[in-house]
C-alpha positions in Angstrom: 136.2 -21.4 130.6 136.5 -22.2 133.6 133.8 -24.7 134.0 134.5 -26.5 131.2 138.3 -26.5 131.1 138.3 -27.2 134.4 135.6 -29.5 135.4 137.0 -32.4 133.6 140.2 -32.5 134.9 141.8 -35.6 136.7 140.0 -37.8 139.1 141.2 -40.1 136.9 143.2 -43.5 138.2 140.4 -44.0 141.1 142.4 -47.3 141.0 146.0 -46.5 141.8 146.7 -46.9 145.6 147.5 -43.4 147.4 150.8 -44.9 149.1 153.7 -42.7 149.6 157.4 -42.4 149.3 159.5 -44.0 152.4 161.1 -41.9 154.6 164.9 -42.9 153.7 168.6 -41.8 155.1 170.1 -39.5 153.7 172.9 -41.9 152.3 170.4 -44.0 150.7 169.1 -41.5 148.5 171.4 -42.2 146.2 168.9 -45.3 144.8 166.3 -42.6 144.5 165.6 -39.8 141.3 163.1 -37.6 141.3 161.8 -36.1 138.0 159.1 -33.5 136.9 156.5 -35.0 134.4 155.0 -33.2 132.2 152.3 -34.5 130.1 151.4 -32.3 126.9 148.3 -31.8 125.9 145.3 -33.6 123.9 141.7 -32.4 122.2 139.5 -32.7 125.2 138.8 -28.9 126.8 139.6 -30.2 130.0 143.4 -31.1 129.1 144.5 -28.5 126.9 147.0 -26.5 129.2 148.7 -29.9 129.7 149.5 -31.9 133.3 152.9 -31.7 135.3 153.6 -34.2 138.6 156.5 -35.3 140.3 157.6 -38.1 140.4 159.7 -40.2 142.9 161.5 -44.0 141.4 163.6 -45.9 144.2 165.9 -47.5 142.2 166.4 -50.5 143.7 163.0 -52.4 143.9 161.8 -50.5 140.6 159.4 -49.0 143.3 157.5 -45.1 141.7 155.2 -42.2 143.5 153.7 -40.0 141.5 152.4 -37.1 143.8 150.2 -34.9 141.4 148.6 -31.3 142.4 146.1 -32.1 139.8 143.1 -33.5 141.6 139.5 -32.2 142.0 136.3 -33.5 143.2 133.4 -31.6 140.6 130.8 -33.6 142.9 130.8 -31.1 145.5 128.4 -30.0 147.3 127.6 -26.4 145.5 131.1 -27.2 143.2 129.5 -25.0 140.4 128.6 -21.7 143.0 132.0 -22.5 144.5 134.2 -22.2 141.5 132.5 -19.1 139.8 133.0 -17.7 143.1 137.0 -18.8 142.8 136.5 -21.3 145.6 137.4 -24.7 144.1 139.6 -26.6 146.3 142.0 -28.8 144.9 144.3 -31.8 146.4 147.1 -33.4 146.4 147.6 -37.2 145.7 150.0 -39.9 145.3 149.6 -42.8 143.3 151.3 -45.9 143.2 151.6 -47.1 139.4 153.4 -45.0 138.0 153.4 -46.8 134.6 149.2 -47.2 134.4 149.1 -43.1 135.3 151.4 -42.3 131.8 149.0 -44.9 129.9 146.1 -42.6 131.0 148.5 -39.2 128.4 149.3 -41.7 125.8 145.9 -43.7 125.1 144.8 -39.8 124.2 147.9 -39.7 122.0 150.1 -37.2 124.3 154.0 -36.9 124.8 155.0 -37.5 128.2 158.7 -35.7 129.7 160.6 -36.4 132.7 162.8 -34.4 133.6 165.0 -36.1 136.4 166.7 -33.6 138.5 169.9 -32.8 139.7 169.6 -32.7 143.7 172.2 -33.6 146.0 170.6 -36.8 148.2 169.4 -33.8 151.5 167.8 -32.7 148.7 165.8 -35.2 147.6 165.3 -36.2 151.3 164.3 -33.1 151.9 161.8 -33.2 149.0 160.6 -36.7 149.7 159.2 -35.3 153.6 157.7 -32.2 151.8 155.7 -34.1 149.6 155.0 -36.9 152.4 154.1 -34.2 154.8 152.1 -32.3 152.0 150.2 -35.2 151.3 149.2 -36.7 155.2 148.8 -32.8 156.1 147.8 -30.2 154.0 147.0 -32.7 150.5 143.8 -29.5 149.8 144.8 -26.2 148.6 142.9 -23.3 147.0 143.1 -23.6 143.3 143.9 -20.6 141.7 144.2 -20.9 137.5 147.5 -18.5 137.2 149.3 -19.0 140.3 148.6 -21.7 141.9 148.1 -25.2 140.4 149.8 -28.4 139.2 152.4 -26.6 137.7 153.1 -24.2 140.4 153.3 -26.7 142.6 155.3 -29.0 141.9 157.7 -26.0 140.7 157.7 -24.5 144.4 158.5 -28.1 146.3 161.5 -28.3 144.2 162.5 -25.0 144.7 162.2 -25.1 148.3 164.8 -28.3 148.9 167.1 -26.9 147.4 170.8 -25.4 149.0 171.0 -22.7 147.1 168.7 -21.0 144.1 166.9 -21.7 140.7 168.2 -19.4 138.2 165.9 -19.4 135.1 167.2 -18.4 131.8 165.9 -15.3 130.7 163.7 -16.1 126.9 164.5 -13.0 125.2 161.5 -11.2 123.6 158.8 -13.3 125.5 156.1 -11.2 126.9 153.1 -12.4 126.5 149.8 -11.4 128.9 147.9 -14.7 130.2 145.1 -14.1 127.3 147.6 -14.9 124.5 149.0 -17.7 126.0 145.7 -19.0 126.4 144.7 -18.1 123.1 147.8 -20.6 122.5 146.7 -23.6 123.5 142.7 -22.8 122.6 143.7 -22.7 118.9 141.1 -24.3 117.0 138.4 -24.0 119.9 136.5 -21.5 119.0 133.5 -21.3 121.4 136.3 -22.3 124.6 138.3 -19.4 123.6 134.9 -16.8 123.0 134.0 -18.8 127.2 137.4 -17.7 128.3 137.3 -13.9 126.7 134.3 -13.8 128.0 135.4 -14.1 131.8 139.2 -13.0 131.6 138.6 -8.8 132.5 142.1 -6.5 132.3 144.3 -8.3 134.4 144.6 -11.3 131.9 145.8 -8.4 129.4 149.1 -7.4 131.4 152.5 -8.5 129.8 153.8 -11.5 132.4 156.4 -12.0 134.2 158.7 -15.3 133.7 157.5 -16.9 135.9 153.9 -15.8 136.1 154.3 -17.6 132.9 155.1 -21.1 134.2 151.3 -21.8 134.7 151.7 -23.6 131.7 153.4 -27.2 132.4 155.0 -26.7 128.9 156.9 -23.4 130.1 157.7 -24.4 133.3 159.3 -27.9 131.4 161.2 -25.2 129.0 162.6 -23.5 132.0 163.7 -26.2 134.3 165.7 -27.4 131.0 167.9 -24.1 130.9 167.8 -23.7 134.5 170.6 -23.8 136.9 171.1 -23.8 141.0 173.2 -21.4 142.3 174.9 -21.4 145.6 177.7 -19.0 146.5 179.9 -18.9 143.8 178.7 -22.8 142.5 176.4 -23.4 140.2 174.9 -26.6 138.7 172.0 -27.3 136.2 168.7 -28.6 137.3 167.7 -31.0 135.5 170.2 -34.1 135.1 168.6 -35.6 132.3 165.7 -35.4 130.0 163.5 -38.5 129.2 160.7 -39.0 126.7 158.3 -41.5 128.1 156.2 -41.6 125.6 156.7 -39.9 122.1 153.5 -37.7 120.7 151.4 -39.9 118.6 148.3 -38.9 116.4 145.3 -38.2 118.9 141.6 -38.0 118.0 140.5 -34.7 117.5 136.7 -33.7 118.1 134.8 -31.3 115.8 133.2 -28.1 117.8 130.5 -26.7 117.3 130.0 -25.8 113.3 128.9 -22.0 114.3 131.8 -20.0 115.2 131.0 -17.6 117.9 131.8 -14.9 115.0 129.0 -16.4 112.8 126.8 -15.7 115.3 127.4 -12.0 117.0 127.5 -11.3 112.9 124.3 -12.8 112.5 122.7 -10.4 115.4 124.3 -7.3 113.5 122.9 -8.4 110.2 119.5 -9.2 112.0 119.2 -6.0 113.6 120.1 -4.2 110.5 117.5 -5.1 109.1 114.7 -4.6 111.5 117.1 -1.3 111.6 115.9 -0.3 108.2 112.4 -1.9 108.3 111.5 0.7 111.6 113.6 3.5 110.0 110.9 3.3 107.0 107.9 2.7 108.8 108.9 5.1 111.9 108.0 2.2 114.7 110.2 0.6 117.1 110.1 -2.7 116.8 109.8 -3.6 120.8 109.9 -7.4 120.8 113.7 -7.0 119.2 114.7 -4.6 121.9 113.1 -7.5 124.4 115.6 -9.8 122.8 118.9 -8.2 123.2 118.3 -7.2 126.8 117.9 -10.9 127.7 120.9 -11.8 125.6 123.0 -9.1 127.0 121.5 -8.6 130.9 121.6 -12.9 131.3 125.5 -13.3 130.6 125.9 -9.8 132.2 124.5 -11.1 135.6 126.8 -14.2 135.7 130.1 -11.2 135.1 128.9 -9.5 138.3 129.8 -12.3 139.8 133.0 -12.7 138.9 133.8 -9.2 140.2 133.5 -11.0 143.7 135.0 -13.1 142.8 138.7 -14.8 144.3 139.7 -15.2 140.5 142.7 -13.3 140.4 142.3 -12.3 136.1 137.8 -11.8 136.4 137.1 -8.8 138.2 137.3 -5.4 136.7 136.1 -7.3 133.1 135.1 -3.6 131.2 132.5 -6.6 128.7 130.1 -6.0 131.5 128.9 -2.7 129.4 128.3 -4.4 126.5 126.5 -7.9 128.6 125.1 -5.5 130.8 122.8 -6.9 133.7 121.2 -3.8 134.3 118.9 -4.2 131.1 116.8 -6.6 132.9 115.8 -4.2 135.3 114.7 -1.7 132.6 113.5 -4.5 130.7 109.5 -4.6 131.7 109.7 -0.4 131.4 110.9 -1.3 127.4 108.1 -3.7 126.8 105.5 -1.6 128.0 106.4 1.4 125.9 107.4 3.8 128.9 109.8 6.5 128.4 112.9 5.0 129.7 116.4 6.2 130.4 117.5 3.2 129.4 118.7 3.4 125.9 120.5 7.1 127.0 122.7 4.0 129.9 123.2 2.3 127.4 124.8 4.9 125.0 127.3 5.5 127.5 128.7 2.1 128.8 129.1 1.4 124.8 131.1 4.6 124.1 133.2 3.5 127.5 133.7 -0.5 126.1 134.6 1.2 122.5 137.7 3.4 125.0 137.9 0.7 126.8 139.4 -1.8 123.8 142.2 0.2 124.1 143.6 -1.9 127.5 141.3 -5.0 127.0 141.1 -7.5 124.9 137.9 -8.4 123.6 136.0 -11.6 123.2 135.6 -12.7 119.0 132.6 -10.6 118.3 131.5 -8.7 121.2 132.4 -5.1 119.2 130.0 -6.6 116.9 127.2 -7.0 120.2 127.8 -3.7 121.2 127.2 -2.5 117.4 123.9 -4.1 117.5 122.9 -1.6 120.6 123.7 1.1 119.4 121.3 0.8 116.7 118.4 0.2 119.0 119.5 3.5 120.6 119.8 5.6 117.5 116.0 4.5 116.2 114.5 4.8 119.8 116.3 8.6 119.8 115.1 9.0 116.3 111.5 7.8 116.7 111.8 9.4 120.9 111.8 13.2 119.2 
């Protein structure tokens, strides 16, 4: 998921000059409106989850400032390695051209909503000062796709400035896992969903809290609409009004890779089955097919092994490493030379554990078919080694 999902994200609007909201007295905050802006997804893989930002509007002179926590530079040295290890740094940038920022999304046909927040003058002042403090002194933060991203950062900034506590209205019978929410966003993008599922581990299949679900901008937008600010015995709605800045329009749709992951893994199983029948009748194993399967599963296994040491919160304890097993590369030379090896017994143990682990972890599409292909290799070697 993660390279493709994030690599395109938001190094946009480079021409917008980063300025900030000027420091104002509490009384002058009457002219200030602050809103949470939510942009719906579009078809590009990096935007399948939508986007959030904070918008400060000075009504006196029609000045605008957009505070965007979704900026990163993928041209930095060792970006791919740092991303794999969960060490990607994002930053907050401030844009002075709100309408130009919105136009980027409207060109994609996205809907852009703004929720004008129901804040007191003192709360507006604190929020503006905090945003400016972030821009000047703490613009860089360690990005975390589920727990610290362009959606959770604006939420946290708003919550911290309030004289009171935000109470989010509960969503009845809505306890999805991170993986289920990701699937909803990647519908129609089979290979993106496959990449996501391949890298996500057990943590992604646990039920989420309502607060955790707010890593998706659409969920945060919904919750803000139904939230109240509670202070002592007084309550007020968090959102003063909800404005559709730009309506949803027809979006360009790019074609996905024509062959699905399921079709590819099914093809592997069919070839393995045909080879199994030929080997059974001729009483001779085709070592070249062992080598192909060991490379096809072992090389991706190296990536999964790295993800065990990553700072990404939901990639460790990934049971798919039992099928995409990097140990296959260690035993590959012995298998090619037809030497006696314990690899196929080790593989059997791993595959049994993989199928049992399916009780708790939702695997990438077709992974069970790959596991069945490997089971056939164990069975034919067991027969011929007798």
